[in-house]
N, C-alpha and C positions, 0 to 999 in steps of 0.2 A: 586410496584416492578414488574419487568418483569421476573418472574420465568419461564414462558413459552413464546416462541416466536410465534407470529401468522404467518399464511401462507404468508400474505402480506409482513411482515418484512423479512421472510426467502427469499422470491422471490427477494426483493429489495437488500438483502445482496448478493445473488448469481449472480446478474448481473455483478457487477465489479469483483467479485471473479472468475467467469467463464472466463471473459476476461483475467484476470491475469493468470489463470491456463493455458489457451490455448496459451497465449503468451510465458509462461515459457516452455511449452512442445515444441512449435515451435522452441524456441531458442536452446534447447538442441538437438532437431532433426537436426537443422542446424549445430551445433558444431560436432555432431557425423558423419553426412553423407556428409559434405562439407569440404572445406579447411579452413573455419573460425576456429579461435582458441578462446577458452574461457579464459578470464582473471580473475584475483582475484575477481573482483566485481561480475562476473557471478557465481562463486562458492559460494560467500556469499549470492547471491540471492537465490540459490537453498537451501543452508543450513538454511537460515532464513525463508524459506517457510515451512519447515517441522513442526515447532511448530504451525503454523496456521492450517495445516491439522490435527495435533494431537488434538488440542483443538476443531476443528470442529466436531470431532467424540466423544471426551471425555466429553465436556461440553454441556449438553442438552439445556441450555438457550442461547447458542451461544455468550454470552457476551465476553468471552476471545478471541474467533475467530474474532469477529467484531473489537475489539480494536487492536488486533495484526495485522489484515489486514491493518488498518489505519496506524499503526506504520511502517509496511513494505512499504507501499506506500510513506510515508514521507521519509524514508531512500532511496528509489529508486529515489525520486524526487531530492534529494540533492546529488545524485551520490555516496552514500556509498555502494550501491549494485545495481545490474542490472538484469532485467528479460527479456530484449529484446536483440536480437543477436548483434545489432550494437549500440555502446555507442554513443548517440547523445546528445550534450549539447548546451545550449544557455545561453548567459549572455548579459546584457545590461549595457551600461556605459554612464556617463555624464562627459563632460569636462568643467571645469570652469577655464579658464586661463591655468595654468600649472598643475592644480590638476585634476586627473582622478578618478572618483568614479565608481566602477564596482559592479554589483550585483553578487552574487555567481552563478556559472554555474549550470543550472537546466536541468533536462531531461524533455523535452516537453511532451512526451507520458505518462510518469509516472505522471506528473503534471495534465494532462487532466483526467487520470484515477482516481487520487486523488480527483479532483473536482467532478467527477461523483459519486464517493464513498461517499463523504461528502453530496452531494445533496440528494442522495437516502437514506442514513442512518442517516440523521440529527436527526430525532425523536428518533431513537433507541439510538444514542449516548447521547442525552440529558437525556433520561430515565436512562441510565447506570450511568451517572454523578449524577443524583438526587438520585439514589439508593445508590451510594457511599457516598454522603453527608448524607443521612439518617442513614446509618450504622455508620458513624463517629460521628453522633449526632450533626451535624452542621446545620441542617435544621430547 
């Protein structure tokens, strides 16, 4: 069980978390001091970031903060919330005859940050999953 988080794991968690925090602060600075207007997904991005910060300070093992950051980045990737000032999406499609198959629209910056998060925190996420399975008695 990872009841305590090592300094290395904290550092690896705080790299994508810091990028996310700085981007969110920049976004709201842009909304307040320029003519850009925040849309509903930006408000959701700010609202859903608050539990991540709460569990960052409340949970000493950082398990909940790590998992919630991943969920937050997944929601940002599929455009349910936004933490960047400009909503940018991409989708890819294939045409076979008259049939068009399109991927869902994805936020590229959030996807890259999600990949960075997963690469840096893979061991911690596996340990959290194994702890969960051990508690449930399925191991």
